[in-house]
Steps between C-alpha positions, in 0.01 A plus 500: 500500500418189703159468325649540156784254535273184491312625198821569310628154583185348395503685165867403445413140572207515267704641211770243559232222493360653187850512336547120596160396358538693195879468474504410125293806405731711703817331389422487132361859487806630685747302290334595171484864577853523643640294199293690245603839636868403521511356151294786365742761625739369238258627231568853624789645292826573672598853565876585533656806652835664420644796687807729477636744753636838403706721721504877483877568510597840635749724308860417538600878558394634845203743482688778674710518178236436234134549586263280290220663300244270651448400861164306469446201724472149380112505505474791265765360274326165489159662427644714211691202345200263545270725305769513226597139480153361537361723229258347249751508187773325687280231660333429167849456344606267786180292443571478131863417536453218747154385365333545836145412580427316167154394600404832661610685178227341310221645703650803681590846372827657523414714793370199695809308419712784637297513821529110522879525472508782749336277751773240453781757566589606858743774567577630847755587755708216649379400846774534775537149651610650828222725587231444238533844365582582141860526406593854395713420187366185344180363333400184311320425190281188482309343202271201513423282196443139389836427340802524724736583218280775366438629851879540556550663162205750553644577840839561350344735233317691769818541701685632195227745431506636849884529505495671158212722579670624812829568316309688217283698734785609711704609205206679350415665834866615539517627132163682544595653828843624371334636181229682705766657728712608203188679359419658835871598531504670171186697590645590835821607325303725267306656789827547708666675203206730461495604865872534505480734198222702657714529820798603293300756298362644827844535648631674190205726468529613867879538547590716799145448660547131602508400874849365475623841374337698797811495715719626213242769415505613858872523502508677163229736629707581811808565284303732277363690799842542640634600157207741455593653856872513388402672168284747689782580721740538190233727346481714818875534503501587135246777570713627799802501279312677226410777739851507625641528150238765411617701813866472386424600154315801629785591719744478215282702270485770763874479541537546118280807507679662789800731425734332748414689814322191644743225598416146379589375841228696680307274728179573313674402168721213621400196291809300611365463854162404370661229283701376797183480704339307221795266481502447872127411494541250218795330674296474814211350300741251347629399839143453618418281201823286532394420859210312346589415140796403301698719273321348204159596611333744246445776758861487608616523130263791439640685810854425372411664165359811678821515719708485175301779337516714816882441527556598144278806547696596822822466307376726225381759749821494683689551175272796401562658834874454463489662159294802624745552793809497271312750263436721800865528599611557143421802284137523417422286201124490440514267216666224700252528792210484262650197336537316842147592600360381169677159535340452851156602367537249212595222732207586719264489199646165405435378842145629491432333173646170646284553812191568284563176299550306833168656634323394178659148520405459857137618429467254222657214709254582775216481260612156373555375851152609603363314194694182588387523868136538375547195270649290768220607748246403234669160465487438877138607499422232234708225669214355716271487191772332298568269789132378500507452140835319497382275792189393290722429195765325717240284663366393164848424382585301808186304468564426136869407584384264789250334262766464246756357756238254624409382150864476403571278811204287424593467140844395597374234747250375247780479228715292754212269580432456118863412431501270805191318363645472147807338652266260688629604839175661624203318646386206298321169516705189547377147453610307816260188462430399133177339403482151641371190303200361694537136559165460674167670444381742766140434404282307542589371855384143443572390856268750647242405229546130580472560887194708431339226290578261784327718751208564262474121429473442879231760543311372202526139599375586850216695354404208268521247780281709717247549225478126435472438873214744519314315227547166685202410728663208689591509860863451629473548872255493784531891515358502149208288619433717799519797293248369251251318737358618822450172681786356691706207367439186712665223303829485293571206263877450437620421161618142439783465251623156382859408469478511120339836498763610742775379271332682204475823700868471593606433137283784379643741763861411400410555133349835580804598683721403225284694248491802724879486552556468126281795438673700770837405360386608159390835636826535679703404190310765301574757768858411509533525120331839515759599769794381295376680190393803683 
């Protein structure tokens, strides 16, 4: 650094000396370039910009009550609306309505005009002034043009197109969504009805074999088995009574054949005791049944009927014995004894017929009960198979019903959202900052152009002064002589200036300073004018 500092100072002094010697070249060149660039900037046509701000207003009803059909973010909404609004037919219509780009329309095609207009339109999310991030619910539309009035009108048209496009697209989306859900709901209703009918037909075709009837079938089966056991018991008692009646009938027949030497009350031929024993057994059996069942139980009623029959038979036998005893004490009357015996035999025959009919009925009832038991056992065996089949059908029905319920809920929500949008209470675009009228052009930036021209003039003036200095062969200092000649300088002749020459030089210097000041003031005036107009 110490070695380079003298060289830099010498170079700077040399450049300053060159600027002083060639000051008019430098000054005139700088002034001409700066003034020409500043004034030439006014030849560039003005460009004006108008912008509007649109807010995405949220729906007025809370979303927990009405869910909107669309939940897209602002970037996606902007992208979709931008493609729709900046379409070729719409932009061509705007160009024709406002007579945009009159010069370009003579040489450009319609596609090129559309692309040119798209470059003049800027659409983007609004920047957040606090953090620099994009605002979530607002965006701005900007249009650039040559006429401020037309620029404002075009921006207003674009803003209206965006608001109308958003309103139409939301309504169309809501109507389309609701219509689609209605069609899907109708298809789901048809599928649900079909599966419900299949489930209903399956249940009707398999009554008694369904899983929900299994417990009832088991109870019925238990009742049938108990009823079969009771009927078997009744049949056994009927067979016993049949044998007993056959025995009594045989005894009476033997009594009728006898000549009277054998007493009817003989132990071997005493049917009254046998009837009493049978009655006692029946009464004991009834007492045993009443300990477990009520008097209305079928087995208890059957025993009651047997007891009544046995009591009637016992009464008849006792009457027959009484008649036989009275006939034995009275004079012999064979016809009366035979009549009494025939009556008892006839009653026993009637009892036997009734007993045979009871045996036949019990046998038929046992057969029917066995068939019913077999039928219910078959149903219980098929219950697991029907359960699996019913599970499959029920699962299909439940899936179809769930699908129908979901579609119905979605269709209801979509209809609510559609009604909300029709009433303009849903999400919509709201103009919060209308298109402004541009009072000043945003382009070109004439102040920057003028300052750039001034800097360029300074650089060009220095370059021109340096070039002229390089072409000048005269010497201006001892250092120039030493650099040019190798021999040392031994003598210096000072310059002698007369008073008149000194006066002329002073006058010339003042005139030059005045001229330079005038040029500088002219440049400053031009720069100030550009600043005021910019």
